[in-house]
Every structure is written in C-alpha cells, then in structure tokens.
C-alpha positions as a Markdown table, in Angstrom:
| # | Residue | x | y | z |
|---|---|---|---|---|
| 1 | Met | 129.7 | 255.7 | 86.1 |
| 2 | Ala | 132.7 | 257.6 | 87.4 |
| 3 | Gly | 132.1 | 261.0 | 89.2 |
| 4 | Arg | 132.2 | 264.3 | 87.5 |
| 5 | Val | 135.4 | 265.8 | 86.0 |
| 6 | Arg | 136.1 | 269.5 | 86.6 |
| 7 | Val | 137.8 | 271.2 | 83.6 |
| 8 | Leu | 139.5 | 274.6 | 83.2 |
| 9 | Met | 139.4 | 275.7 | 79.6 |
| 10 | Thr | 141.6 | 278.6 | 78.4 |
| 11 | Tyr | 140.7 | 280.1 | 75.0 |
| 12 | Phe | 142.9 | 282.5 | 73.1 |
| 13 | Pro | 140.7 | 284.1 | 70.4 |
| 14 | Ser | 142.3 | 285.5 | 67.3 |
| 15 | Lys | 142.3 | 289.2 | 67.1 |
| 16 | Gly | 138.9 | 290.5 | 66.0 |
| 17 | Lys | 137.2 | 287.1 | 66.6 |
| 18 | Glu | 136.1 | 287.6 | 70.2 |
| 19 | Thr | 132.5 | 288.4 | 69.5 |
| 20 | Ala | 132.0 | 285.4 | 67.2 |
| 21 | Phe | 133.8 | 283.2 | 69.6 |
| 22 | Leu | 131.6 | 284.2 | 72.5 |
| 23 | Arg | 128.4 | 283.5 | 70.4 |
| 24 | Ile | 129.7 | 280.0 | 69.8 |
| 25 | Leu | 130.7 | 279.5 | 73.5 |
| 26 | Lys | 127.1 | 280.3 | 74.5 |
| 27 | Lys | 125.8 | 277.7 | 72.0 |
| 28 | His | 128.4 | 275.2 | 73.2 |
| 29 | Arg | 127.1 | 275.2 | 76.8 |
| 30 | Arg | 123.5 | 274.7 | 75.6 |
| 31 | Ala | 124.6 | 271.8 | 73.3 |
| 32 | Leu | 126.5 | 270.1 | 76.1 |
| 33 | Lys | 123.6 | 270.5 | 78.5 |
| 34 | Lys | 121.1 | 269.2 | 75.9 |
| 35 | Ala | 123.2 | 266.1 | 75.4 |
| 36 | Arg | 123.4 | 265.6 | 79.2 |
| 37 | Leu | 127.2 | 265.7 | 79.1 |
| 38 | Val | 127.8 | 268.3 | 81.8 |
| 39 | Ala | 127.0 | 268.6 | 85.5 |
| 40 | Ala | 124.0 | 270.8 | 86.5 |
| 41 | Glu | 126.1 | 273.6 | 87.9 |
| 42 | Pro | 126.5 | 276.4 | 85.5 |
| 43 | Pro | 129.9 | 277.1 | 83.9 |
| 44 | Arg | 131.9 | 280.1 | 85.1 |
| 45 | Val | 133.6 | 282.2 | 82.4 |
| 46 | Trp | 136.1 | 285.0 | 82.9 |
| 47 | Arg | 137.8 | 287.4 | 80.5 |
| 48 | Ala | 141.4 | 287.8 | 81.4 |
| 49 | Ser | 144.4 | 289.6 | 80.2 |
| 50 | Asp | 148.1 | 288.8 | 80.6 |
| 51 | Lys | 149.6 | 291.4 | 82.9 |
| 52 | Ala | 152.9 | 291.5 | 81.0 |
| 53 | Thr | 151.7 | 291.4 | 77.4 |
| 54 | Gly | 148.1 | 292.6 | 77.6 |
| 55 | Arg | 147.0 | 289.5 | 75.6 |
| 56 | Lys | 143.3 | 288.9 | 76.1 |
| 57 | Tyr | 141.8 | 285.5 | 76.7 |
| 58 | Tyr | 138.9 | 283.6 | 78.3 |
| 59 | Val | 138.8 | 281.1 | 81.0 |
| 60 | Glu | 135.9 | 278.7 | 81.5 |
| 61 | Met | 135.4 | 276.3 | 84.3 |
| 62 | Phe | 132.8 | 273.6 | 84.1 |
| 63 | Ala | 132.3 | 269.9 | 85.1 |
| 64 | Trp | 131.7 | 267.0 | 82.8 |
| 65 | Arg | 129.1 | 264.7 | 84.3 |
| 66 | Ser | 131.4 | 261.7 | 84.1 |
| 67 | Ser | 134.9 | 260.7 | 82.9 |
| 68 | Arg | 133.1 | 259.3 | 79.8 |
| 69 | Ala | 131.4 | 262.5 | 78.9 |
| 70 | Pro | 134.3 | 264.1 | 76.9 |
| 71 | Arg | 134.4 | 261.0 | 74.6 |
| 72 | Glu | 130.6 | 261.1 | 74.3 |
| 73 | Ala | 130.9 | 264.7 | 73.3 |
| 74 | Tyr | 133.1 | 263.7 | 70.3 |
| 75 | Glu | 130.4 | 261.4 | 69.3 |
| 76 | Thr | 127.7 | 264.1 | 69.4 |
| 77 | Pro | 127.3 | 265.7 | 66.0 |
| 78 | Glu | 126.0 | 269.1 | 67.3 |
| 79 | Val | 128.9 | 269.4 | 69.8 |
| 80 | Arg | 131.5 | 268.4 | 67.1 |
| 81 | Ala | 130.0 | 271.0 | 64.7 |
| 82 | Leu | 130.4 | 273.7 | 67.3 |
| 83 | Trp | 134.0 | 272.7 | 68.0 |
| 84 | Ala | 134.7 | 272.8 | 64.3 |
| 85 | Ser | 133.2 | 276.3 | 64.0 |
| 86 | Met | 135.2 | 277.4 | 67.2 |
| 87 | Glu | 138.6 | 276.2 | 66.0 |
| 88 | Pro | 139.2 | 278.8 | 63.2 |
| 89 | Leu | 138.4 | 281.6 | 65.7 |
| 90 | Leu | 141.1 | 280.6 | 68.2 |
| 91 | Glu | 144.8 | 281.1 | 68.1 |
| 92 | Ser | 145.0 | 278.3 | 70.7 |
| 93 | Met | 143.2 | 276.6 | 73.4 |
| 94 | Glu | 144.3 | 274.8 | 76.6 |
| 95 | Val | 142.4 | 272.1 | 78.5 |
| 96 | Gly | 143.2 | 271.5 | 82.1 |
| 97 | Ile | 141.7 | 268.7 | 84.2 |
| 98 | Leu | 141.3 | 269.9 | 87.8 |
| 99 | Lys | 142.1 | 267.7 | 90.7 |
| 100 | Pro | 141.8 | 268.9 | 94.3 |
| 101 | Val | 145.0 | 269.5 | 96.3 |
| 102 | Lys | 145.0 | 269.1 | 100.1 |
| 103 | Leu | 147.3 | 271.6 | 101.7 |
| 104 | Ser | 148.4 | 271.0 | 105.3 |
| 105 | Pro | 147.7 | 273.9 | 107.7 |
C-alpha cells in the first residue's frame, strides 16, 4: 500500500448555502473515517475570504490513508451520497494534491 496522500480542498459554497454545506462537511469526515479511507489525524478546516472580492470559501486539509483511498471512496455508497448532496450547494470546488517542497537555505 502506498503512503498517505495529503489533499487541500477548496470549497466555494453558493450564496445562502453555507450552513447546509457545513452540515454535510461534518458528515463527510465521519463517513470517510468510518470507511477507513483517511489518516487518523483530524482534518483542518478554515473559512477564508478573498481580499480583493470578499468572496467567502472554505479550505480543508486532510490525508487519504493511501493513494488508492480516493478511488475506494467513489466505491463507497455513503460517501458518494454525501458528495451528491454536497454538489448542488457549491458554486465550485478545487482539489489539490499536496507534495512537499524542499527549499534550500
């Protein structure tokens, strides 16, 4: 099994849908944990706003337990159902795979 994969998710909820989105995001973490798809460390979530436009969004950082876990999530009915209920609440979503960068002193 390959090592864990760190992910940075950026969610842009539609106006007026933030509360519903956050309820699903809480359920999402529980579902991923129950299916043993994520690393033990808890996710970190931030509410952010664009300095220029004021647009509000959320950033979540977590780690899949392996490189196969995202595919396994698509095969997990409870997770897929949560993704389906999250989609209409979002204007858009970005998925970033994080890889460490070594900077020279």
